[in-house]
C-alpha positions in Angstrom: 70.6 139.3 1.7 71.7 142.1 4.0 75.3 142.4 5.1 76.2 140.8 8.5 79.0 142.3 10.7 80.8 141.3 13.9 82.6 144.0 15.9 86.1 142.8 16.9 87.8 145.3 19.2 86.3 148.2 17.3 86.5 146.9 13.7 83.3 145.9 12.0 84.2 142.7 10.2 82.1 141.4 7.3 80.7 137.9 7.8 81.0 136.5 4.4 82.4 133.6 2.3 84.5 133.4 -0.9 81.6 132.8 -3.2 79.3 135.4 -1.5 82.0 138.1 -1.6 82.9 137.4 -5.2 79.2 137.6 -6.3 78.7 140.8 -4.2 81.7 142.6 -5.8 81.0 141.4 -9.3 77.4 142.7 -8.9 78.7 146.0 -7.6 81.0 146.7 -10.5 78.3 145.7 -12.9 76.7 149.1 -12.3 79.4 151.5 -13.8 77.8 154.5 -12.2 78.6 153.5 -8.6 81.3 155.2 -6.6 84.6 153.2 -5.9 84.3 150.6 -3.2 87.1 149.9 -0.7 87.8 146.4 0.6 90.5 145.5 3.2 91.5 141.9 3.8 92.2 142.3 7.5 94.2 140.3 10.1 95.1 140.7 13.7 97.8 143.2 12.9 95.4 145.5 11.1 92.5 145.5 13.7 95.0 146.0 16.5 96.6 148.9 14.7 93.1 150.4 14.1 92.4 150.2 17.9 95.8 151.4 19.1 96.9 154.0 16.6 94.5 156.9 15.9 96.3 157.9 12.7 95.8 154.4 11.2 92.2 154.3 12.4 91.5 157.6 10.6 93.4 156.3 7.5 91.1 153.3 7.3 87.9 155.0 8.2 86.7 155.1 4.6 87.0 151.3 4.1 83.6 149.8 3.2 84.4 146.2 4.0 86.9 144.7 6.5 87.1 141.1 5.4 88.4 138.6 8.0 91.6 137.3 6.3 93.1 135.8 9.5 92.2 132.4 11.0 92.5 134.0 14.5 90.1 136.7 13.5 87.7 134.1 12.2 88.0 132.1 15.5 87.2 135.4 17.4 84.2 136.1 15.2 82.8 132.6 15.8 83.3 133.0 19.6 81.5 136.3 19.5 78.5 134.7 17.7 79.3 135.7 14.1 78.0 133.8 11.1 81.0 132.6 9.1 82.0 129.1 7.9 85.6 130.0 7.2 87.9 133.0 6.9 88.3 134.7 3.5 92.0 134.6 3.0 93.3 137.4 0.7 95.7 135.2 -1.4 93.0 132.6 -1.9 90.2 135.1 -2.7 92.4 136.9 -5.2 93.2 133.6 -6.9 89.6 132.4 -7.0 88.1 135.8 -8.0 90.6 136.4 -10.9 90.8 132.8 -12.1 87.0 132.4 -12.1 86.4 135.9 -13.4 84.4 135.9 -16.7 85.7 138.0 -19.6 83.6 141.1 -19.0 85.5 141.9 -15.8 88.8 143.7 -16.0 91.7 144.0 -13.5 94.6 146.3 -12.6 97.5 145.3 -10.4 99.4 147.8 -8.2 102.3 146.7 -6.0 105.3 144.4 -5.4 108.5 144.3 -7.3 108.5 144.2 -11.1 109.7 140.6 -11.1 106.9 139.5 -8.7 104.4 141.4 -10.8 105.5 139.8 -14.0 105.3 136.3 -12.4 101.8 137.1 -11.0 100.5 138.2 -14.4 102.0 135.0 -16.0 100.3 132.9 -13.4 96.8 134.3 -14.0 97.2 134.2 -17.8 98.1 130.6 -17.5 95.1 129.8 -15.2 92.5 131.8 -17.0 92.4 132.2 -20.8 89.8 135.0 -20.4 91.9 136.9 -17.8 91.8 140.6 -18.8 94.5 142.7 -17.3 94.2 146.3 -18.5 97.2 147.7 -16.7 99.7 147.3 -13.9 102.4 149.1 -12.0 105.0 147.9 -9.5 105.1 149.2 -5.9 108.2 151.3 -6.3 106.9 154.6 -7.4 107.4 158.2 -6.2 104.7 160.7 -5.2 105.1 162.3 -8.7 104.4 159.0 -10.3 101.2 158.5 -8.3 99.3 161.2 -10.3 100.1 159.3 -13.5 99.0 156.0 -12.0 95.6 157.5 -10.9 95.1 159.0 -14.4 96.0 155.6 -16.0 93.5 153.7 -13.8 90.7 156.3 -14.6 91.5 156.0 -18.3 91.5 152.2 -18.3 88.4 151.9 -16.1 89.2 148.5 -14.5 86.5 146.7 -12.5 89.0 145.5 -9.8 92.1 147.4 -8.6 94.3 144.9 -6.6 96.7 146.7 -4.3 99.6 144.8 -2.8 101.8 147.4 -1.1 101.8 145.9 2.4 100.4 147.4 5.6 100.1 150.3 6.2 101.4 151.6 2.9 98.5 150.1 0.9 95.9 151.5 3.3 97.5 154.9 3.1 97.5 154.8 -0.8 93.8 153.8 -0.9 92.8 156.4 1.7 94.4 159.2 -0.2 93.3 158.2 -3.7 89.9 156.4 -3.4 87.9 159.6 -4.0 90.1 160.4 -7.1 89.0 157.2 -8.8 86.0 157.1 -11.0 84.7 153.6 -10.3 85.5 150.0 -9.5 86.4 148.0 -6.4 89.8 148.7 -4.7 91.1 145.7 -2.7 94.0 145.8 -0.2 95.5 142.3 -0.4 99.1 142.7 0.6 100.8 139.3 0.8 98.5 137.9 -1.9 100.8 139.2 -4.7 103.8 137.2 -3.4 101.9 134.0 -2.6 100.2 133.8 -6.0 103.3 134.8 -7.9 105.3 132.2 -6.0 108.0 134.6 -4.8 107.3 133.8 -1.2 106.1 130.6 0.4 102.8 130.4 2.3 102.4 128.5 5.5 101.4 124.8 5.3 97.7 124.2 5.4 97.7 122.7 8.9 99.5 125.9 10.2 96.9 128.1 8.5 94.0 126.1 9.9 95.5 126.3 13.4 95.9 130.1 13.3 99.8 129.8 13.1 100.4 131.5 9.8 102.0 134.3 11.7 104.5 131.9 13.3 105.5 130.6 9.8 106.0 134.1 8.5 107.9 135.1 11.5 110.3 132.2 11.1 110.7 133.2 7.4 111.4 136.9 8.1 112.3 137.2 11.8 114.1 140.5 11.5 111.3 142.3 9.7 108.3 140.8 11.5 109.4 140.1 15.1 108.4 143.4 16.5 105.2 143.6 14.6 103.9 140.3 16.0 105.2 140.9 19.5 103.5 144.2 19.7 100.2 143.8 17.8 99.4 140.2 18.7 99.9 141.2 22.4 97.7 144.3 21.9 95.0 142.2 20.2 94.9 139.7 23.1 94.7 142.6 25.6 91.9 144.4 23.8 89.9 141.1 23.5 90.4 140.5 27.2 89.4 144.0 28.1 86.4 144.3 25.9 84.8 140.9 25.9 86.1 139.1 29.1 86.5 141.9 31.6 83.6 144.0 30.1 85.7 147.2 30.2 85.2 148.5 26.7 85.0 152.3 26.7 84.8 154.9 24.0 87.9 156.9 23.0 86.5 159.9 24.8 85.9 157.9 28.1 89.2 156.0 28.2 91.0 158.7 30.3 90.0 161.8 32.1 91.3 165.0 30.6 93.4 166.3 33.5 95.8 169.3 33.6 98.8 168.2 35.7 99.7 170.6 38.5 103.1 172.2 38.0 105.5 174.2 40.2 105.0 177.9 40.5 106.4 179.7 37.5 106.7 176.4 35.5 104.7 175.3 32.5 103.1 172.0 31.8 103.0 170.1 28.6 100.8 172.9 27.2 97.7 174.2 28.9 94.8 174.1 26.5 96.7 172.0 24.0 95.9 168.5 22.8 98.4 167.2 25.3 96.3 168.2 28.4 95.3 164.5 29.1 97.7 162.3 31.0 98.1 158.5 30.9 97.0 157.1 34.3 99.6 154.6 35.3 98.7 153.5 38.9 97.6 157.0 39.8 100.7 158.7 38.3 100.2 160.9 35.4 102.6 160.2 32.5 102.9 162.7 29.7 101.5 161.2 26.4 104.4 162.5 24.3 107.0 161.4 21.9 110.7 162.2 21.8 110.0 165.0 19.3 107.1 166.6 21.2 109.1 166.4 24.5 112.0 168.2 22.9 109.7 170.9 21.5 108.2 171.4 25.0 111.6 171.8 26.6 112.6 174.4 23.9 109.3 176.3 24.6 110.1 176.4 28.3 113.6 177.6 27.8 112.6 180.3 25.3 110.0 181.6 27.8 112.4 181.2 30.8 109.9 179.0 32.7 111.4 177.0 35.4 110.6 173.3 35.9 112.0 169.8 36.3 111.5 166.7 34.1 111.2 163.2 35.4 112.2 160.5 33.0 110.2 157.6 34.5 110.0 153.8 34.1 108.0 151.1 35.8 110.6 151.2 38.6 109.9 154.9 39.2 106.1 154.3 39.3 106.5 151.4 41.8 108.8 153.5 44.0 106.2 156.3 44.0 103.6 154.0 45.3 105.9 153.3 48.3 107.1 156.8 48.9 104.4 159.6 49.3 107.0 162.3 48.9 108.3 160.9 45.7 104.8 160.5 44.3 104.2 164.2 45.0 107.4 165.1 43.2 106.3 163.2 40.1 102.9 164.9 40.3 104.5 168.3 40.4 106.9 167.7 37.5 106.4 169.7 34.3 106.9 166.5 32.3 106.8 162.9 33.3 108.2 161.1 30.2 107.5 157.4 29.4 111.1 156.2 29.7 110.1 152.5 29.8 108.2 150.6 27.1 105.6 149.3 29.5 104.5 152.9 30.1 104.3 153.4 26.3 102.2 150.3 25.9 99.8 151.4 28.7 99.4 154.7 26.8 98.6 153.0 23.5 96.2 150.7 25.2 94.4 153.7 26.7 93.9 155.1 23.2 96.8 157.6 22.8 98.1 155.7 19.7 100.9 157.6 17.9 100.8 160.5 20.3 102.9 158.5 22.8 106.3 157.0 22.3 109.3 156.2 24.4 111.1 159.2 25.7 114.3 157.5 26.9 116.6 159.7 29.0 119.8 158.9 27.0 117.9 159.6 23.7 116.4 162.8 25.1 119.8 164.1 26.0 121.3 163.4 22.5 118.2 164.9 20.9 118.6 168.2 22.8 122.3 168.4 22.0 121.7 167.5 18.4 119.0 170.1 17.7 120.3 173.4 16.3 117.6 175.3 18.3 119.5 174.4 21.5 123.0 175.4 20.1 123.1 178.6 22.2 121.9 176.9 25.4 124.3 176.3 28.3 124.5 172.9 30.0 125.7 171.7 33.4 126.2 168.1 34.5 125.4 167.0 38.0 125.9 163.4 39.0 127.8 160.2 38.2 130.7 158.5 39.9 134.1 160.2 40.2 135.3 161.4 36.7 132.1 160.3 34.8 130.6 163.8 34.4 133.9 165.2 33.1 134.3 162.3 30.8 130.7 162.8 29.6 131.6 166.5 28.9 134.5 165.5 26.7 132.5 162.9 24.8 129.6 165.2 24.0 131.8 168.1 23.1 133.6 165.8 20.6 130.2 164.5 19.3 128.6 167.9 19.2 131.2 170.5 18.4 130.2 174.0 19.6 128.0 172.7 22.4 128.3 174.8 25.6 128.9 172.7 28.6 129.8 175.2 31.3 130.4 173.0 34.3 130.2 169.6 36.1 129.7 168.5 39.7 130.2 165.1 41.1 128.2 164.8 44.4 129.0 162.5 47.3 126.9 159.3 47.9 124.9 161.1 50.6 122.9 164.3 50.9 124.9 167.5 50.4 126.2 169.3 53.5 125.3 173.0 53.9 128.9 173.9 52.7 128.6 171.6 49.6 125.2 172.9 48.7 126.4 176.5 48.9 129.5 175.6 46.8 127.2 174.1 44.2 124.9 177.2 44.3 127.8 179.6 43.7 129.2 177.5 40.9 125.9 177.4 39.1 125.3 181.1 39.8 128.6 181.9 38.1 127.9 180.1 34.8 124.0 180.3 34.8 123.2 177.2 32.8 119.9 176.8 30.9 119.8 173.1 31.7 121.2 171.1 34.6 121.3 167.4 33.6 121.1 165.2 36.7 122.5 161.7 36.5 121.7 159.9 39.7 119.5 156.9 40.4 115.7 157.0 40.9 114.3 158.4 43.2 117.4 160.2 44.3 117.6 162.4 41.2 114.0 163.4 41.3 114.2 164.4 45.0 117.3 166.4 44.3 115.6 168.3 41.5 112.5 169.1 43.5 114.6 170.4 46.4 117.1 172.4 44.4 115.1 173.8 41.5 114.3 177.0 43.4 117.8 177.3 44.9 119.9 177.1 41.7 120.1 179.7 38.9 118.8 177.6 36.0 115.7 177.1 34.0 115.4 173.4 33.6 116.5 170.3 35.5 116.3 167.0 33.7 116.9 163.7 35.4 118.4 161.2 32.9 119.7 158.5 35.2 122.1 156.1 33.5 122.6 158.4 30.5 125.8 159.7 32.2 127.3 156.2 32.2 126.0 155.3 28.7 127.2 158.4 26.9 130.6 158.4 28.6 131.0 154.8 27.5 131.4 153.6 31.1 128.4 151.2 30.8 127.1 149.6 27.6 123.5 150.2 26.5 121.1 147.4 25.6 120.7 146.7 21.9 117.8 148.6 20.3 115.8 145.5 19.7 115.9 144.7 23.5 114.9 148.3 24.2 111.9 148.2 21.8 110.8 144.9 23.2 110.8 146.1 26.8 113.7 143.8 27.7 116.3 146.5 28.6 115.9 145.5 32.3 117.2 142.0 31.5 120.3 143.4 29.7 121.0 145.7 32.6 120.5 143.1 35.3 123.0 140.9 33.4 125.5 143.8 33.5 125.0 144.7 37.1 123.4 141.7 38.8 124.5 142.4 42.4 123.0 146.0 42.3 119.9 145.4 40.1 118.6 141.9 40.5 116.6 142.6 43.7 115.1 145.8 42.2 113.7 144.0 39.2 112.7 140.8 41.0 110.8 143.0 43.5 109.4 145.7 41.3 108.5 144.1 37.9 106.0 141.5 39.2 104.5 144.1 41.6 104.1 146.6 38.8 102.5 144.1 36.4 100.1 142.8 39.1 98.9 146.3 40.1 98.5 147.2 36.4 96.3 144.2 35.9 94.2 145.1 38.9 93.8 148.7 37.5 93.0 147.4 34.0 90.2 145.0 35.2 88.8 147.7 37.5 89.5 145.7 40.7 91.5 148.7 42.0 91.1 152.3 41.0 94.0 154.7 41.0 92.9 158.3 40.8 95.0 161.1 39.2 95.2 164.2 41.4 
């Protein structure tokens, strides 16, 4: 019987059963001349990672069979017309395959702690008198140990190599070492080691049947699994909606037009002709698909080549303001970088196929990253913005945190446009110290408008708008906890701190942003990048 597959958001899932897969793999290893075969017991987390993260997709490209391990994945396959009677759960398959394995078949275990591994071996020895384990190694090994493990496996020639290192570590190990093995079937089973060894509890049967295993595991390990489930379960639902409900599935090459952002005269973009020429289209605003590291590298390149430009650190609030204000929209479109300051912009980038190439470039983090990098140690900095005394306090804090940093001046502007006399005073002050970077700490869109107007008037190379970073790093205002930042809930923390100033902004902008984003995603409204 030929193999049957169902495509689930880009992953070809094998339609099979416990008995059929067992027979298939035992038949495969019966021919000792065949190449090694890779099997991945896949869940929602894995297929969503393969769709959203190019590095992980490349890592798992050599997998021969993606077996639906998740009840939700099984439900999806059935809805899409696949032929399966049940999921093939990794822990159960491992148990049935090993316990019912006749004596000619041999096994090797790689993964988990030594205590878990010992218990796992004892369990299978008790369940099957003919169980033949030719070798094992726990999951705590160095790269130097890895060569010895591969040599040992090739010497012992096991039929089945069970890998329980957890995602994505087990996929990475298999990807790097599959072609170094002589034969056998290599199976990524993750949690199966703990379940069968009894070191971790599995979800009750009713929760498994209802597709709620993830909820049980989240309750068991909330700190470790919260972000994984929030992110990848949401991405999975989005991709299903997009591909199979809205009919918007596109190839990676077609997801976004490759557009070179226009930049001010004398400035440099993210890198003309580089892999970062494409921009994430968020409601017609091009957002740079970069990470904190690549953004910092770009700033260094601009400074070293004396190329003037301004950087807009932008969130959903900034995008929404740009839709109301044509001048502000033009300012964003002419920035040398428009960094994804808010998590929603990062999620849009990942959904559009940029994967690991995009990450949050948060204004306060970007500021610390620049001050902390030794390549910037000779650069001169100037602070513009903040309430009375904040810029000077920020100077003191950063000089204490980064000894030797060169902060050559501060300027606290009034809460109105600068008069001609004030503008001239600022120009002379900047001309005297010639800073490489002017950090601008005003609100959006005020800071972006200031940078666009004054970039050509001030003797500096870069202007970077970092908003509330002045207040955060001077300890005037508390930052949201990291878990809230990663979850896209920083807005809630900030509105609790400053309800009178911020509640209307978020009540007005957040629903509007999400609504427009949904219209763009389903094709009801098109926003073109210029």
